[in-house]
N, C-alpha and C positions, 0 to 999 in steps of 0.2 A: 497521389502525392500527399494528401492530408494524412493518410495512415503512415506513410514513410516519415513525414515530419514528426508526427506524434511519437513514433518508435524511437527516433533519434533523440528527442527531448527526454523521454522516459529513461533511456539508457543513461543520460547524464544525471538525471535525478537519482537513479538507483545507486550511482557511485557516490552520492553525497552522504555524509555521515548522519544527516538528519532524516534520511529516508527510513521509514519504519518497516524494516524487513522482518516483520513478525507475522508468522503464519496465522494465528487466531484472528488478529486484527484484519488482515487482508481477506481471509475467508469470510468473516462477518460482513465486511463492507461489500464484497462481491455477491454474497448470498442476498443481502438486503437490497442492493442495487438490482440484482436479477429479479427480485420480487416486483419491483416497480416496473421493470421492462416487460415482464411476463404479462402484467395486467394491462399494459398499453403497448402492444408490439410495434405500432406505427412510430413509436418514439425512436426506433432504430434508424429511421430516416430512409431516404431513397438509396443511400449507400449501404444499408444493412450493417451498420457498425457493430463490431464485436467489442463491447465496452469492457474496460478494466478500471476498477476502483482501487485506490491506494491511499496511504496516509503518510504525512510528513510531520516531523516534530517541529512545532512552531507555536509561540505563545499568542499569536494573533488569531482571532476568530475569523476563519476564512475557508473558502473552497474555490477551486478553479477547474476549468475544462481546457483540455489540450486538443489539438486537431486529431481526428481519427477515432475518438471515443475513449480517451484516457481522462479520468476525473480524479483529481487529488483533493484530499480533505486534510485540513490542519488538525493537529491533535487538540488544540484549544477548542475547536469547534465541537469535537466529540464530547469534550468535557462540559461545554456550555449548553448543549442540547438537553432539555429537561425530559423529553420523551421521544419516542420513535417518529411521531408525526412531525416534530420539529426537524429531526434529521432528514426525514423524507422530503420535507419542503426544500431543503438546500440541494440534495442530490437530484430531485426532480427538476429543479430550476437549471442546474448544470447540464442535465440530460437534454433539456430544452435547447440550450445553446448549441450542443453538438448536433442534435437531430435537425435543427433549422439551418445548420451549416453557416453560422454567423461569421466564423473566421474566414472560411473560403469565400463567402460572399463579399466580405470587405476587401479581400486581397485578390479577387477574381480578375481585376484589370491589370494586375502586376505580372511580370514575367515569372515563370515557375521558379527560377533561381532566387527570386526575392523572398521565397518562403524560408530558405535555409537560414538566414541570419536570425530568425526568431529564436533559435536555440540559444543564442548569446544572451537574449533577454532573460531566459530562465536561469542561465548561469549567473547573471548579474543579480537576480532576485535571491538566489541561494547565497551568493557572496555577501549580500547586504547584512546578513545576520552576524557574520564574523568580521567583516571589514567594509564598513559603509563607504570608505574612500575608494576601495577597489571597485565596489559596485558602481559608484558614480563615474569612475573612469571608463568602465565598460559601456556605460550608457551615453557618454558624451559625444560619441561619433555621430556624424550627420545621418548616416544610414540607419543607425540604431534608433535615433530620435524619430526619424520618419516612420519607421515601423511601429514604434511605440504609439505614435499618434494614430496610426491606422487601427491599433488594437483597442482604443478607447471605445467601449461599447456605446452605441447610440441608445437613446431612450426607447426608441422603437424596438430595438433588439432586446432590451431588457424586458419590456412589456410582453414581447412575444415569448420570451423564455418563461416569464411568469405565467402566461396563459397556458402554455404547454405543460408546465410544472403542475399547475392546479388540476388540469385534466388527468395527468398521471396519478396524482395523489387521490383524486376522487375515484378513479377506476380501481386503484389498489386498496381502497377502503380505509385510507387514513383521514384524520381530521384536518380539513383544509384550513381551519383557523390557525393551525400550527405554523403556516407560512407567515401570517401576520405577526404572531407573537415573536417568532425567532428573527424575522427580518427587522423588526423593531429593535430587538436586542443588538443585532448586528449593526444597525445604524448608530446606536448609542456608542458601541465599542469603536466604530470607525472614526467618530469625531475626536476621540482621544488618541488616535494612532497616527504616527507620522514616520515614514522611513523613505529610503531612496529606492525601493523596489519599483519596477515598472507597474503602470496602472493596471495592466492585464492581470497581474498576479496579486493585486491588492483587492480588498473587499469591493464588491461592485458598488457603484454610487447609488445607494438606496435613498432616494429623495423622499420627502414627506408625500409628494404627489404620487409617487409610485406605490407607496404603502397604502395610501388612500384608495388607489385604483384596485389593489388587491382586496382591500376590505369591501369595496363595492361588488367585486366579482364573487366573493364568498358569502355575502349577506344572505342570499337566497338559497344557499346550499344547505342541505340537511346536516345537522350536527351528527358526527359519528364518534362514539367513544371506542377507542381501540386500546386494548391492554398491551403494555409493552412486554416484549419477550425477556426472559431471564438473560439471554445472551447480550442484549443491549446493556444491561446493568453490569454484567461481567466484563464486557469489553471496555466500558468506560473506566472501570476500576483498573483494568490492565493498562490502559493508556495513561492513567494518572501516574502509575509507577514508571512507565517508559518515557514520560515527558522529560524527566531529568534523572539520569542514572548516577549522578555524582553522590557521594555520601550524604551531603546536606540535602540534595534533591530527594533521595530516598527517605530521609527523616521527615521532610515536609510532606511527602506522600503518605507516610505512615500516620502522621498527625491528622491529615484530612480524612483518611480512611477510618481512623479511630472515632472521629466525630460522626462519620456516616454510619458506623456500627450502632449508633444510638437510634437510628431510624426505626420506625414502627412497622414497616412492611418486611415480609420475609425476603423479597428480592433485594431490598436495600441491605439487609443484614448479610445475606449470602454473598452479595457482591463485595461488601466491605471486607468480609473474612477472606474471600478469594483474593482480593487485592493485597491484603496483608500477608497472605501466604506467598503470593508472587514476590512481594517486596522482601520477605524473609529469605526466599531462595536467592534473590539477587544479592542479598547481604551475606550470603554464604552460610546460611543456617537451614539446611534442608529438613532437619528434624522438627524444628519449629514450624516450618512451612507445611509439613505433613499434618501436624496437629491442627493448624488453622484451616487447612483444606477440608479436613474431616468435619470441622464445625460449619464450614460453608455448605457442604453437601447435606449435613443434618438439618440445616435451616430450611431447605427446600424439599428434601426427600425423606427426612426422618432419620433417626439414628440407625446405624448399621445397614443402611440401604445401599445397594450396589449403585455405582455412579452411572447416570443415564445421560449426562450432558457432555458434549464434545469438548467444551472448554475446561470442565473439571477433569476430564480424562487426559487431555493434553498436559495439564499442569501436573497431574499425578504421575505420568510417565517421566516428565522432566525431574521431578523430585526423586523418584527411584533411581534414575541415572546419576543424579548428584550424590545420592547416598551410597553409590557403588553397588546397588542391588540390580545388576545387569539382567540376571535370570528373571527376576520379578518384572522388571521393566519390559523385557521381551514378551513375557506371557501376556501382560496387559496390552501392549501395543498390538500383538497378534489378534487378540480378541477385539480390540478397537477397530482394526481394519475391516472386520466383518460387520461391525455395528455402524461404522461411519465410512463407507466405501468411497465417498466423494471427497473426503478430507485429505488435502495434499499435506497438511501439517502432520497428521497421523501417519501418513505413508512415509514421510521422511523420518519421523521418530522411530518407526519400525526398523528402518535401515540403521539408524544410530544405535538402536538396541542390539541389532545383530552384530555390529562392529564391537560394541562394548562387551558383548558376551563371547567374543572371540570366534564367532562363526563367520569368518572372513570370506570364504568361498561363497557361502549363501548370500552374504551382503553384496558381493560383487555381481553375482548372477541377478539378484533382485534389482539392484541399481541400474545395471545395463538394460534390463527390460523396461524399467521406469524411464530411463533416458531416451529410449526409442519411442515411448508413448508420449512423453512430455518433453519435447525437444527444446523448448524455450525456458527451461528451469535450470539456471546455473547452479543452484544449490545441489542438484543431483550430481553434477560433475565435481563439485567440491567434496561431496561425500565419497564419490568414487575415488578421488585422489587420496582421501584419508584411508580408505580401505586398501588401496594399492600400496600406500606407504607402509601400512602395518604388515603387508605381505612381503615387503622388500622389493617390490616391482617398480624400479625407478622410472623406466621409460613410460610405462602406462600411467604412473602417477603424474608425470609432467604433461603427458598428453591430455589427461583429464583436466588439469589446471589450465592448459591452453584453451580447451573448449569452454571452460567457465569464463575466462577473460574475454574470449571472442563473443560469447553471448551477452556479456556486459558492455560490449562495444569498445573494449580496450585492445585493439588489434596489435599494436606494437608489443604490448606485454604478452599477448598470446603467442606471437612469433618468437619472442625471447624464450618462452617455455618450450616451444618446438625445438629450438636450438639445444636446450638442455636435454630434452628427450633423445635427440639424435645422437648426442655424445654419451648417453647412458650405456654402461657395459652390457646390460641385458636387453638392449634394443634388437628385436628380431627383424628379419627381412620384411615381414608383413608390417611391423611397426614403422620401419623406415619408409615403406611405400605410402603408408597412411600419412606420415609426417610430410612427405613430399607433396602429396595431394592437397593437404590442408594448407601448406605454405603457399602453393600456387593460388588457391582460392582467396586466401586472406591478403596476399600481396596485391591481387587484382582489386579487391574491395578497398584496400588502403589507397591504391592509386586513384580510384574513383573518388574517394573522399577528399584526397588532396586536390584533385581537379576542381571539385566543387568549392573547396576553400579558396582556390585561386580565382575562380569566377566571382566569388563573393567579394574578394578584395578589389577586383576590377570594377 
């Protein structure tokens, strides 16, 4: 039930415009989180959670855990973390909440149906950024307020999460003092922050007493100096650009990155140039982006060196696609697949490059195989729809779009796409059979969701 609830909430979050659906950011967070979990396997808890880490665009320094192993990180937190030990302290703390099943323990005496209204709290928190009044209205119901009170973490739960987090950091080789320094910064930021979001999604109540307790626990731990990875700096620069994609927001990011470029370390310089290249691409200037990316690579690998970093490679492929150099992009993406076989971002860029190069049959074959292997990636269905559209295959295009909507939890929109696919002039007998089967399944799922909604109202 925890996992089901977490999946329901994450589907709602993914539909929000502030969900950072950016492959390099998601890959970094999950690789980093995976490092923590690998060093301390018992953190997966008795339920053996399959964790998923993601980011949302938000100016508040915060992170939060959802039931079932979903952990969200605000973009401002990534920018505020000064090193990977500080970032590890926050993720380890949130892993502690999940592994100790704090949410389930607090709601254990409630009926199972009482878990479902938690999704409305997440929606209210998301609505708070654009419409505080709407958020307040969502939270004023008696049931919502009752659940919100249940979600206020007790001091014991926070201390338990701190203890587990410290153990995870120690086993993973991070500097445990990073928890003290970052939580102190988070405490300061929290004092100046006030909004109508529910307590569960606001910064945890980091009291002076709790910080003192962390200091006492870390006092006898041996200091460990850990060098930050280049990817940490690159992702922070990327997030700085993604924080605000308005023209003024991009100008502000460029100004901050220009100042960072004055830094004395190679990683700081490389990250600043990488961020400036990414910003130039977002501003529609791929040639300038190419020049800045070359400077970023030279700062860490030397001039004329082949790119060895996955984030550099990802941006290089995007630049070539933006320049209209589809053949070059395809060549680089194909080589990158062999170099970085676990990168989902590179895999999807390879498909984009096949489509851009006009190799539509190859793109469809590749994407169909990928969709069978990675059934929960709606991006693959979106790319399939694009490839089918370029081939003029209307029925298959709308079938792929229907699959994408369904994976994102938008079942009514998915069924609308099935209707369009059914009426397409090129819909074959096989297509019609598949449409009928999908429609039966999704209608049954929708009826179940409506029943749950009726139970919630009762």
